[in-house]
C-alpha positions as CSV (number, residue, x, y, z in Angstrom):
1,M,266.7,172.8,20.7
2,P,264.1,175.0,22.1
3,T,260.7,174.4,20.7
4,K,258.8,177.1,19.0
5,S,255.9,178.4,20.9
6,K,252.6,178.0,19.2
7,S,251.0,181.3,18.2
8,K,247.8,182.1,20.0
9,I,244.7,182.4,17.8
10,K,242.9,185.6,18.7
11,P,239.1,185.4,18.6
12,K,237.4,187.5,15.9
13,L,235.7,190.5,17.5
14,K,232.3,191.6,16.4
15,T,232.1,194.8,14.6
16,K,229.6,197.6,15.4
17,K,227.5,196.4,12.5
18,D,227.1,193.0,14.0
19,I,226.3,194.2,17.5
20,G,222.6,194.9,18.1
21,K,221.6,193.9,14.6
22,V,217.8,193.7,14.4
23,H,215.9,191.4,12.2
24,Y,213.4,193.3,10.1
25,P,210.7,191.0,8.8
26,K,210.1,190.5,5.1
27,I,206.5,191.3,4.1
28,V,204.8,190.3,0.8
29,I,201.4,191.9,0.0
30,I,199.6,190.1,-2.8
31,G,196.5,191.3,-4.6
32,I,194.7,188.3,-6.1
33,G,192.2,188.8,-8.9
34,G,191.0,192.0,-10.5
35,G,189.7,193.7,-7.4
36,G,192.6,192.7,-5.2
37,G,195.1,193.7,-7.8
38,S,193.6,197.2,-8.1
39,I,193.7,197.7,-4.3
40,V,197.3,196.6,-4.0
41,S,198.3,198.7,-7.0
42,E,196.9,201.8,-5.4
43,I,198.4,200.9,-2.0
44,A,201.9,200.3,-3.6
45,K,201.9,203.7,-5.3
46,S,200.8,205.5,-2.2
47,I,203.2,203.8,0.3
48,R,206.2,203.9,-2.1
49,A,205.7,207.7,-2.3
50,R,205.9,208.1,1.5
51,K,209.1,208.1,3.4
52,I,208.7,204.9,5.3
53,P,212.0,203.1,6.5
54,H,213.0,199.7,5.2
55,L,210.6,199.7,2.2
56,D,213.1,197.3,0.6
57,K,211.8,194.6,2.9
58,I,208.3,195.0,1.5
59,K,207.1,193.5,-1.8
60,F,203.9,194.2,-3.6
61,I,202.6,191.6,-6.1
62,V,199.6,191.7,-8.4
63,A,198.5,188.1,-9.2
64,N,195.9,187.4,-11.9
65,V,194.8,185.1,-14.7
66,D,193.8,188.1,-16.8
67,F,196.8,189.1,-19.0
68,Q,195.4,192.6,-19.7
69,A,195.2,193.3,-16.0
70,I,198.8,192.1,-15.6
71,K,200.0,194.4,-18.4
72,N,198.3,197.5,-16.7
73,A,199.9,196.8,-13.3
74,P,202.0,199.9,-12.0
75,K,205.7,199.8,-11.9
76,Q,205.7,199.9,-8.1
77,T,204.4,196.3,-8.1
78,S,205.7,192.9,-9.3
79,T,203.3,190.6,-11.2
80,F,202.4,186.9,-11.1
81,Y,200.6,185.6,-14.2
82,F,199.1,182.2,-13.9
83,G,196.3,179.9,-15.3
84,K,197.0,180.5,-19.0
85,E,196.1,176.9,-19.9
86,F,192.7,177.4,-18.3
87,T,191.6,180.9,-19.2
88,H,193.9,181.7,-22.2
89,G,194.6,185.1,-20.8
90,L,191.0,186.0,-20.0
91,G,189.2,186.2,-16.7
92,C,187.3,183.4,-14.9
93,G,183.9,184.8,-15.5
94,M,182.5,184.4,-12.0
95,R,183.5,180.7,-12.0
96,A,185.5,180.2,-8.8
97,E,186.3,176.6,-9.7
98,I,188.3,177.8,-12.7
99,G,190.3,180.2,-10.4
100,E,191.0,177.4,-8.0
101,K,192.1,175.0,-10.8
102,A,194.4,177.7,-12.2
103,A,196.0,178.3,-8.9
104,L,196.5,174.6,-8.1
105,A,198.2,174.1,-11.4
106,S,200.6,177.0,-10.6
107,R,201.3,175.9,-7.0
108,N,205.0,175.7,-7.6
109,G,205.1,179.2,-8.8
110,I,203.1,180.4,-5.8
111,Q,205.6,178.7,-3.5
112,K,208.5,180.7,-5.2
113,I,206.9,184.1,-4.6
114,L,206.0,183.3,-1.0
115,R,209.1,181.5,0.1
116,N,211.7,183.4,2.3
117,N,209.0,185.9,3.6
118,D,208.0,186.3,7.2
119,I,204.5,187.7,6.7
120,C,202.1,187.2,3.8
121,I,199.1,189.6,3.4
122,F,196.5,188.6,0.9
123,I,194.0,191.1,-0.5
124,S,191.1,190.2,-2.7
125,S,187.6,191.3,-3.7
126,L,185.5,188.1,-3.2
127,G,182.4,187.3,-5.4
128,G,184.2,186.8,-8.7
129,G,186.1,183.9,-10.1
130,T,189.8,184.5,-9.7
131,G,189.9,186.1,-6.2
132,S,187.3,183.7,-4.7
133,G,188.8,180.5,-6.2
134,A,192.5,181.2,-6.1
135,S,192.8,183.0,-2.7
136,P,192.3,179.8,-0.6
137,V,195.1,178.1,-2.6
138,F,197.5,181.0,-2.0
139,A,196.6,180.8,1.7
140,S,197.1,177.1,1.8
141,V,200.6,177.4,0.3
142,A,201.6,180.0,2.9
143,K,200.3,177.7,5.7
144,D,202.3,174.7,4.3
145,L,205.5,176.9,4.2
146,G,204.9,177.9,7.9
147,I,204.5,181.6,7.1
148,S,202.3,183.9,9.2
149,S,199.4,185.0,7.0
150,M,196.7,187.7,7.1
151,G,193.8,188.2,4.7
152,I,191.9,191.4,3.9
153,F,188.8,190.6,1.9
154,T,185.9,192.6,0.6
155,K,182.4,191.3,0.1
156,P,180.3,192.3,-2.9
157,F,177.7,195.1,-2.9
158,S,174.1,194.1,-2.2
159,F,173.1,195.2,-5.7
160,E,175.6,192.8,-7.3
161,G,173.1,189.9,-6.6
162,K,172.8,186.8,-4.5
163,E,175.0,184.6,-6.7
164,R,178.1,186.8,-6.1
165,S,177.3,186.9,-2.4
166,N,177.1,183.1,-2.2
167,I,180.5,182.8,-4.1
168,A,182.1,185.1,-1.5
169,I,180.6,183.2,1.5
170,N,181.9,179.9,0.1
171,S,185.3,181.4,-0.4
172,L,185.5,182.8,3.1
173,R,184.6,179.3,4.5
174,A,187.6,177.9,2.6
175,L,189.9,180.7,3.6
176,K,189.3,180.9,7.4
177,P,191.0,177.6,8.4
178,K,194.1,178.5,6.3
179,L,194.8,182.0,7.7
180,N,196.1,183.2,11.0
181,A,194.1,186.4,10.8
182,I,191.2,187.5,8.5
183,T,189.6,190.9,8.1
184,I,186.3,191.2,6.3
185,I,185.1,194.4,4.7
186,P,181.6,194.6,3.1
187,N,181.6,196.9,0.1
188,Q,178.3,198.2,1.2
189,K,180.0,200.0,4.0
190,I,181.6,202.4,1.5
191,F,178.4,204.5,1.8
192,Q,179.5,205.2,5.4
193,I,182.5,207.2,4.2
194,V,181.2,208.8,1.0
195,D,178.0,210.6,0.1
196,K,175.6,209.7,-2.7
197,N,177.0,212.3,-5.1
198,T,180.6,211.0,-5.0
199,P,181.7,209.5,-8.3
200,I,182.4,205.7,-8.4
201,N,186.1,206.0,-8.9
202,K,186.5,208.4,-6.0
203,S,184.3,206.1,-3.8
204,L,186.6,203.1,-4.5
205,S,189.7,205.2,-3.9
206,A,188.3,206.3,-0.5
207,M,188.1,202.7,0.6
208,N,191.6,202.0,-0.8
209,N,193.0,205.1,1.0
210,L,191.7,203.8,4.3
211,L,193.5,200.5,3.7
212,V,196.6,202.4,2.8
213,D,196.5,204.1,6.2
214,I,196.0,200.8,8.0
215,L,198.9,199.0,6.2
216,E,201.2,202.0,6.6
217,G,200.4,202.0,10.3
218,L,201.3,198.3,10.5
219,I,204.5,198.8,8.6
220,E,205.6,201.7,10.9
221,T,204.8,199.5,13.9
222,L,207.1,196.8,12.7
223,Y,210.0,199.0,11.4
224,L,210.1,202.3,13.3
225,P,212.1,202.3,16.5
226,G,210.2,203.5,19.5
227,L,210.4,204.6,23.2
228,I,208.4,201.4,23.9
229,N,209.3,199.2,21.0
230,L,207.2,196.7,19.1
231,D,208.9,194.1,16.8
232,F,208.2,191.1,14.7
233,S,208.0,188.8,17.7
234,D,205.1,190.9,19.1
235,F,203.4,190.7,15.8
236,Q,203.8,186.9,15.7
237,A,202.3,186.6,19.1
238,M,199.1,188.1,17.7
239,L,199.1,185.5,14.9
240,D,199.7,182.3,16.9
241,T,196.3,180.8,16.1
242,E,194.3,180.2,13.0
243,K,191.0,181.5,11.5
244,S,190.9,184.5,13.9
245,L,188.6,187.4,12.9
246,T,190.8,190.5,13.1
247,Y,189.9,194.2,13.5
248,L,192.3,196.7,11.9
249,H,192.3,200.5,11.9
250,S,194.6,203.5,12.0
251,Q,193.7,207.1,12.8
252,I,195.4,210.5,13.2
253,S,194.0,213.3,15.3
254,T,195.1,216.8,16.3
255,G,194.1,219.4,18.9
256,S,194.0,219.6,22.7
257,N,191.8,216.5,23.0
258,R,193.6,214.5,20.3
259,A,194.0,211.4,22.5
260,E,190.2,211.2,23.0
261,K,189.4,211.8,19.4
262,S,192.0,209.3,18.0
263,I,191.1,206.4,20.3
264,E,187.3,206.8,19.6
265,S,188.0,207.0,15.9
266,V,190.3,204.0,15.8
267,L,187.8,201.9,17.8
268,N,185.1,202.6,15.2
269,N,186.2,201.5,11.8
270,P,183.3,202.5,9.4
271,L,184.2,199.6,7.0
272,I,184.0,196.8,9.5
273,N,180.8,195.3,11.0
274,Y,182.4,194.1,14.3
275,N,184.5,195.6,17.1
276,I,187.2,194.6,19.6
277,Q,184.7,193.7,22.3
278,E,185.3,189.9,22.1
279,S,189.0,190.0,21.1
280,D,191.5,188.2,23.3
281,R,194.7,189.6,21.7
282,I,195.2,193.4,21.1
283,L,198.3,195.1,19.7
284,F,198.4,198.9,19.2
285,N,201.0,201.5,18.6
286,I,200.9,205.2,19.6
287,T,203.0,207.6,17.5
288,G,203.5,211.3,18.1
289,S,206.2,214.0,18.1
290,K,208.2,215.2,21.2
291,D,205.1,216.8,22.6
292,L,203.5,213.4,23.3
293,R,202.3,213.4,26.9
294,M,202.3,210.5,29.4
295,S,198.7,211.3,30.4
296,E,197.7,210.8,26.7
297,V,199.4,207.4,26.6
298,S,197.8,206.4,29.9
299,F,194.3,207.4,28.8
300,I,194.6,205.4,25.5
301,C,195.9,202.3,27.2
302,E,193.1,202.4,29.8
303,R,190.5,202.9,27.2
304,V,191.6,199.9,25.1
305,A,192.0,197.6,28.2
306,S,188.4,198.5,29.3
307,F,187.0,196.4,26.5
308,N,188.5,193.1,27.8
309,P,190.7,193.3,31.0
310,M,191.6,189.6,30.4
311,A,192.9,190.1,26.9
312,R,196.6,189.9,26.0
313,I,197.6,193.5,25.3
314,I,200.8,194.6,23.7
315,F,201.5,198.2,22.9
316,G,204.3,200.5,21.7
317,V,205.0,204.2,21.8
318,G,207.1,205.9,19.2
319,Q,208.2,209.4,18.3
320,D,208.4,210.8,14.7
321,N,208.9,214.4,13.7
322,R,206.5,213.8,10.8
323,Y,203.6,213.8,13.4
324,K,204.2,217.2,14.9
325,N,201.2,218.3,17.0
326,K,199.5,215.0,15.8
327,L,198.8,211.7,17.5
328,K,198.4,208.5,15.5
329,I,197.1,205.2,16.8
330,T,197.3,201.9,14.8
331,L,195.3,199.0,16.3
332,M,195.1,195.3,15.6
333,A,192.7,193.1,17.6
334,V,192.6,189.4,17.0
335,G,189.9,186.9,18.0
336,C,186.9,189.1,17.5
337,E,184.5,186.2,17.0
338,K,181.6,186.2,19.3
339,K,182.1,183.6,22.0
340,E,179.3,181.2,22.4
341,G,178.1,181.0,25.9
342,K,177.5,177.8,27.7
343,K,174.1,176.3,26.7
344,I,171.9,176.1,29.7
345,I,169.6,173.1,29.4
346,K,166.5,173.6,31.5
347,K,164.7,170.5,32.5
348,K,161.1,170.5,31.8
349,A,159.1,170.8,35.0
350,K,157.0,167.8,35.8
351,K,153.3,168.3,35.5
352,K,151.7,169.0,38.8
353,S,148.7,166.8,39.8
354,E,145.4,168.4,39.2
355,I,143.6,168.9,42.5
356,K,139.9,168.2,42.3
357,D,137.1,168.5,44.9
358,Q,137.2,164.9,46.0
359,G,140.9,164.1,45.7
360,I,144.0,164.1,43.4
361,Q,144.0,162.8,39.9
362,L,147.3,161.6,38.5
363,E,147.6,161.4,34.7
364,M,150.4,159.2,33.3
365,E,151.9,159.5,29.9
366,S,152.6,155.8,29.4
367,E,149.8,153.3,29.6
368,D,152.2,150.6,30.7
369,I,153.5,152.6,33.6
370,V,149.9,153.3,34.7
371,L,148.9,149.7,34.6
372,D,152.0,148.6,36.6
373,K,151.4,151.2,39.3
374,A,147.7,150.3,39.5
375,K,148.6,146.6,39.7
376,A,151.1,147.3,42.5
377,L,148.4,149.2,44.5
378,E,145.8,146.4,44.2
379,P,145.6,144.3,47.5
380,T,146.6,140.7,47.2
381,K,147.3,137.9,49.7
382,E,151.0,138.1,48.9
383,N,151.1,141.9,49.3
384,E,148.7,143.3,51.8
385,K,150.5,146.6,51.9
386,A,149.3,147.6,48.4
387,V,147.0,150.3,49.8
388,D,148.9,152.7,52.0
389,I,147.4,153.0,55.4
390,K,149.8,154.6,57.8
391,K,149.7,154.2,61.6
392,E,148.6,157.7,62.2
393,D,145.7,157.1,59.8
394,V,144.2,154.3,62.0
395,K,142.3,154.6,65.3
396,I,142.1,151.5,67.6
397,E,138.9,151.0,69.6
398,K,137.2,148.1,71.5
399,N,133.8,146.8,70.4
400,E,131.1,145.4,72.7
401,N,132.8,142.0,72.9
402,G,136.0,143.7,74.1
403,K,137.9,142.9,70.9
404,R,140.2,145.5,69.5
405,K,139.2,146.9,66.2
406,K,141.1,149.2,63.7
407,I,139.1,152.1,62.4
408,P,140.7,153.9,59.4
409,L,140.5,157.7,59.7
410,K,141.7,158.2,56.1
411,K,141.1,155.8,53.3
412,R,142.8,155.7,49.9
413,I,140.9,153.9,47.2
414,V,142.5,153.0,43.9
415,K,140.2,153.1,40.9
416,K,141.1,152.2,37.3
417,V,139.2,154.2,34.8
418,N,139.3,153.3,31.1
419,D,138.0,156.2,29.1
420,N,137.8,154.4,25.8
421,M,135.7,151.5,27.2
422,Q,132.9,153.9,27.6
423,K,132.8,154.5,23.8
424,E,130.4,152.7,21.6
425,K,131.2,149.0,21.0
426,S,130.1,149.3,17.4
427,K,133.3,151.2,16.4
428,K,135.8,148.9,14.5
429,V,138.9,150.8,15.3
430,E,139.6,151.4,19.0
431,K,142.0,154.2,19.9
432,K,144.8,153.8,22.3
433,K,143.6,153.4,25.8
434,K,144.3,156.0,28.3
435,T,144.4,154.9,31.9
436,K,144.1,157.2,34.8
437,I,144.6,156.5,38.5
438,E,142.4,158.5,40.8
439,I,143.3,158.6,44.4
440,L,140.6,159.9,46.6
441,V,142.0,161.5,49.7
442,E,140.2,163.1,52.6
443,E,141.3,166.7,53.0
444,Q,143.4,167.1,56.1
445,P,144.4,170.2,58.0
446,E,147.5,172.0,56.8
447,K,150.7,171.4,58.6
448,N,150.8,174.9,60.0
449,D,147.2,174.6,61.4
450,T,147.6,175.6,65.1
451,I,143.9,175.0,66.2
452,R,143.8,172.7,69.2
453,R,141.0,170.2,69.4
454,N,139.8,168.2,72.4
455,A,138.9,164.4,72.5
456,L,135.2,165.0,71.8
457,D,136.0,166.9,68.6
458,L,138.3,164.2,67.4
459,H,135.6,161.6,68.2
460,R,133.0,163.4,66.1
461,E,135.4,163.7,63.2
462,A,136.2,160.0,63.4
463,E,132.5,159.2,63.2
464,K,132.1,161.5,60.1
465,D,135.1,159.8,58.5
466,I,133.5,156.4,59.1
467,Q,130.2,157.5,57.6
468,R,132.0,158.8,54.5
469,M,133.8,155.5,54.2
470,Y,130.6,153.5,54.1
471,E,129.1,155.9,51.5
472,E,132.1,155.3,49.3
473,E,131.8,151.5,49.8
474,S,128.4,151.5,48.4
475,K,129.8,152.9,45.2
476,W,133.0,151.0,44.7
477,D,134.2,147.5,45.1
478,V,136.4,148.0,48.1
479,P,139.0,145.4,49.1
480,T,137.7,143.1,51.8
481,F,140.3,143.9,54.5
482,L,139.2,147.6,54.4
483,R,135.5,147.0,54.7
484,G,134.0,148.0,58.0
485,N,131.3,146.1,59.9
486,K,128.3,148.3,60.4
487,N,126.8,145.9,62.9
488,N,129.7,146.3,65.2
489,N,129.2,150.0,65.6
């Protein structure tokens, strides 16, 4: 009987939906504490009102121990209420340790709201209790989950006092090792963008609006398709290290010189104390309409690269009809810490010998060293080379009996001088002795002396040298083997 042929299994073809599917990252933006919650609330309302694609991938959360603040959070945000057992629904009252304990007790809840996200952005106003104490715990959980994390933190105004400033500084120290990127904004910088007559609520909104533009620019960079596309992998490349000080800014300009205006504006964020000068990784995106010119893109790229030609630079170019006759630049520079140069250790120059009229005086720091050197220079039977008399310093002549005799032309006499021995013997306490070695050297012509002298001149100089030698012998106890015999002359 003929066997039935086995039916061939046809492979399942991929549909158009499966082909070219792009992974859009999930982003969670969390405002921690009162200040951070207010900033995120305003950002959420503003960004939700704009037509930005893939907003379903972005989650805004207000996290606080203050139940009243949680109740007043806008509908555009989710909420995370924690620390009830520590604060009973109230704030931390500038006690960062309470905020930290509350967050540690709710660590499991923090893991739930962070899990399954690709990027975590934490925003907080440091100087109080909740934001300063809880933010490092949130950052630590993100790090343990392996999620790329950024932090945008404000420092208190100078008029808020030193205590708040110290709380903020201590919190930043705890945050830096736990984050991939950190941006620091001093509140005092708000006076750079508003005048003195601006009401306080509008002043704070001005700062929040600037943060809205920055975050909107980052979201567009990640989600909008472009002519030169940037995606999540490019963003991750910027965040491949920890505790990196990060510069963020986004600006829009119009007019014939919009490229020059936009790049100068984006490189000068009025809320940040540092710039991109030291950064080693730079990501920026240029967005315009169909009238965007190649010359404008080239100018912007060259301007950014001029800050650090060795930096890793990733850029994108996109077109969006919303920016008709406009040009927008969003820039993120990571690693803005000032690099410490190599410490150059200069060796202290040795003290030069002090030249005196009759010779050279060498002063030693250690008495033991001085004594050892002096002892080595003293002539002994075992060591007759203690006093250095070179061959060129000796003249050989014959006396009346025909015997050869060595006549030194230059004599070095070693003298030990004890300064303290000259003090009165009646003193009970004797200070530490300072010993000096004085070496008396006859001045000799310089090496570059080109004057020629005949034998008679040399003989006269030799006689003068001998006369000086005898005069010195009358003052000092000269070693026997150096003493001349006056009767032999």
